[in-house]
N, C-alpha and C positions, 0 to 999 in steps of 0.2 A: 962157105960152110953154113949149114943149117942146123940150128939147135932148137929142140923143144924142151923147155925146162919143166921138170916134174915138180909137184907140190913140195916135196921134201927139200929140193934145191933152193926154192924160194924161201921156205921157212928157215933154212940154215943161213941164207943171206940176210934176211930181215932180223934174225936173232943173233947174228954174228957168232954162229956156232962153228965148230970144226968144219973146214971145207968152204967156209964163206968166201975166203979170198979167191978160190978157184971160180966160184960162181960169179963173184964180182968181176974177175978178168973176162969171163965170157960175156957178161952184161956190157962191159966196156967195149968189147969188140962189136957187139950189136949196136950200141949207142953211136959208135964211130962209123957205122955202116960197113964194117969189115966182115960182118957175118949177118945172117938173118936169124931172128929170134922169134919163137912162137911159144904159146901155152895153149893147152886144151881148155875149152870152156868149163870142163869139170873141175879144173884146178881153181877157177874162181869160186866154185861151190865149196870146195874143200877149205880154201883159205878163209872165205867169209865165215864158215861154220867154226873153224878152229880159233880164229881171232875173236869172234863174237863170244865164244865160250870163255876164252882166257882173259880178254880185256874189255869186252863189251862191244856193242854194235857200232859205236862210233869208231873204234880202233879198226874194226873189220872194214868199214866203209873207207877209211883212210888208206888202208893197204890196197884195196881194190882200185881206188882212184890212182894210186901210185903206178899200178900196173897199166891202167888205161892210158895214162899220160906217157908211158915209156914207149920205146920202139918195138916192144913185143906185140906180135900179131896174135889175135885170139882165133883159134880154130873152132868153129861151131861144130856141134855134134849133128851130123846129117845121117842119112840112111846108110851110106857107104861105110862111114865110121862105126855106126851102130852094129852093122852086120859083121864087120871085121872084129870088133870088140867081142861079139858073141863067140867067134872062133877062138879068140885068145882066152876068153873066160873058161872055155872047155879045158884049158891047161891049168886050171885051178889057181888063177890069179884074181885078186880083188877086182870088182867091176870098174872102179875108178882107174886103176892101173891099166886095165884092158882098154878103156876108152882113150887114155893118154897114149898107150902103145899104138893103137889103131890110128890116132891122129898123126903120130910121128911117121908111121908107115906110109900113110897117104901122101905126105909131103916129102918123104925121103930125108928125114932129119934124124940127128943123133939125139937120143933122150939123155938129158943131164940129170943124173939121179945117183942115189946110193942104195936104192932098193933092189934086192936080188930078184924080185918077181919079174923084172923086165928081161932078165937073162933067160927066162923060160920061153920067150917068144922070139921070133926071127926078126929082130930089129937091132940097130946099132945103138950101143950104150956107151956113154962117157961118164965115168964115175967121178964125182966131185970130192969124194972121200971114201976111204976104205973102212970096213968094220973089222974089229979084232976077232 
């Protein structure tokens, strides 16, 4: 199984929010090499920005380092992903989500998210929590 974790899934895990236990179970599978785990490079941007705003740049750097030391592979944004994201952006989803979706499509991974934007594009979605 291949999983690409969306920014929201990682935020929920780091903050022990609703759904964190499901993200933790997926990360455990990845850590034990029972599944492959990925994040898009844009997720690093989003996490750095959000944590720097909330807790300062040191906190942001620590979170990014945790990801770098994990078994998650970082998918760089190349020309193929950029063009596919452009197609997805036409469907009125935010550009970061379009890049994440395009990254998942390229490697044929399930996107772990709770964001409904991903359901607008033709990719596999695994929800880590449901919204009311």
